[in-house]
C-alpha positions, 0 to 999 in steps of 0.5 A, spaced: 506 276 976 499 274 976 495 270 971 488 271 971 484 266 967 477 266 964 473 260 966 468 258 960 472 256 954 479 257 957 479 252 963 473 248 961 470 247 954 463 249 956 461 255 951 459 250 946 454 246 951 452 253 954 450 256 947 446 250 945 442 250 952 441 258 951 439 257 944 434 251 946 431 255 952 430 262 948 427 259 942 422 255 947 420 262 950 419 265 943 426 268 941 429 263 936 436 263 936 441 258 934 447 256 938 452 259 933 448 266 933 448 265 941 456 264 940 457 270 936 453 275 940 454 273 947 460 269 949 464 272 954 458 276 956 455 276 963 447 273 964 445 280 966 448 284 960 445 278 955 438 279 958 439 287 957 441 286 950 436 281 948 430 285 952 432 291 948 433 288 941 426 285 942 422 290 946 420 285 951 421 283 958 424 276 959 421 271 964 424 272 971 426 265 972 430 265 965 436 264 969 434 258 973 431 255 967 438 256 964 442 254 970 438 247 971 438 245 964 446 247 963 448 244 970 445 237 968 449 238 962 455 239 965 455 233 970 455 229 964 458 232 958 463 238 961 471 237 960 477 241 962 480 244 956 485 239 953 492 240 957 490 246 961 492 243 968 499 241 966 500 248 963 498 251 969 502 247 973 508 249 969 508 256 971 510 258 977 506 265 978 500 266 982 493 265 979 486 266 979 479 266 976 475 272 973 469 270 969 463 272 967 459 266 970 456 266 977 460 264 983 456 257 983 457 256 976 464 257 976 465 252 982 461 247 979 465 247 973 472 247 976 469 241 981 466 237 975 473 238 971 477 236 977 481 243 977 478 246 983 484 245 987 488 249 982 485 256 984 484 259 991 481 265 989 475 266 984 472 272 982 465 273 978 462 279 974 456 278 979 461 282 984 462 288 980 457 293 977 459 292 969 461 286 966 466 285 960 468 288 956 468 293 962 475 293 966 471 292 972 472 285 973 479 284 972 481 291 976 477 288 982 481 281 981 487 285 981 486 289 987 483 283 991 490 279 989 494 286 991 497 286 984 498 292 980 494 291 973 501 292 969 503 286 973 497 281 970 496 277 964 489 275 962 488 269 958 481 270 955 477 266 949 472 272 948 473 279 944 469 282 950 474 279 955 480 281 951 477 288 951 476 288 958 483 286 960 486 291 955 482 297 958 484 295 965 491 296 963 493 288 963 497 284 958 492 279 954 493 272 951 487 270 946 486 262 947 482 259 941 482 252 942 475 251 945 470 247 942 466 253 940 472 256 936 471 256 929 476 258 924 474 266 924 475 266 932 482 268 932 481 274 927 475 276 932 480 276 938 485 280 933 480 285 932 479 286 939 487 287 939 489 281 942 496 280 939 498 274 942 494 268 940 494 261 942 491 254 940 493 249 945 494 250 952 501 247 951 503 253 948 501 257 954 508 257 958 512 260 952 506 265 951 507 268 958 514 268 958 514 272 951 510 277 955 514 278 961 
């Protein structure tokens, strides 16, 4: 059995911080967005895919250094404000299975997030959407992680907080646990994951072990 963890919103409580920064900088360059709209439209989506969608929707070309602007502001925010998801370390250590991270974020952002929150030592294997041609909701990232770990997709359980992630995991032929305990998750978040066909949903990492055991 292999457990595949998303990072943002599952291991670290970063999504609300990221949406706030994205909204500020996009508004500054002439695309006014609120953090709430960013969360609704782009949580779980890779930066490359977010840029493609924004350019298509607005008929524009975004600045070449947009990624650098976002990263600079976000990483400074992480250093002061980023926290792990409550109870995630204990939940992970309570499970005897192999584990890895598969995230839409860049390798540097994933590594930084895990370092700041003290979770780095829990994961030897980290996979990023930058390593595959298509990000979530395509199954590519999850299939890449399983292949690299030498595990069949049917022997993987993915822990995800986004509809795109849930869809990608299911498309890869994996089982999924939806997590709705991040600061960015409003009362409607569980319904979004259900609409994406997540049949097992937890609000607390304390419930992860029992959820995994139900899916074994």
